[in-house]
N, C-alpha and C positions, 0 to 999 in steps of 0.2 A: 503493500498500499503508499503510495505516494501522496502526500500532500502537500498544499501550500496554500496560502491565504493571501487575498488582493482584494482592493477596494477600486470598484467598480468606479471609473475618471468622466464617461460621455454624461452628460448633465437628463437624458432619456432614459438611463440605465438598460437594462436589458430585457426592451418591451419592442415587440412585433420583427421591426428587421435585425436591428442589430442580435435580439436571441435566434434569429431566424443565420443568421450568420456564424453566433454560438454553438449550435445544433450543429450545422453543415460543419463546423471543424470538429465536433465531436464525434462525429460520425464515420472521420476518415480514420480511427482509432479502433484497434480491437478491444481495446481494453474498456471493463466495466468504470463509468466516471459519475460523480455523483456532485450535486453542490447544496453545502450545507449556508442556510441563514437560520440565524435566531430558531436554533433546537429542531429546525425543517430539514430534511435530508430529500433528495428530488435526484431523478435520471437526470441527467445532464444533457443526453439523447433525443429529449421528453419535452418536444414545444410547449405543452400543456402544463407539464412541472415546472420547466422554468419561468414560463409565466405569472403559474400560479404563485410565485416570491415573491411576487410583486417589486423587485430589486430596482430600486432607483441608483441615481447619481451620488456618489458619495456610500453606497453600502458597501462594508466589506463581507465578503462570502468567503466560503473554504469549499477549493477542488481536489476529489479525492479521487484518485483513479488505483484500479489493482486487473495486473493483465501483464502481458510481456511488452507493449510499450507502453509503462504509467508514465514514468520520465516524460515520457517528449509529451505525450496527449497535457498532462498538467502543463508542462512549460508553453507548449504555443498556445495554449489557451488561456493564459497569465497571460503572455507578451498580445492575445487578439485582446484582452480586457484594458492592459495598459496604455494599448493605440489608442484608446476611443475609438474603436471602431474603424480607425482612418486608415485603410491598410495603403 
């Protein structure tokens, strides 16, 4: 299990378009990936799950992965969030 905490940089947070980009990136990896926010944990590959967390800008979340590419998965997702989704 590989885990990192990250603060969402973009103002709107993980809503609609940014959440879709996040999920598409998560689905590139074989590992199981989760997002934790305020004691809630959801599958990072599920649009409904990610949107249900109501993540807004400035929110700190934890990304965790377990599997063959767990470190790459978490690092790439953290990098995406740190970029503010401006590839």
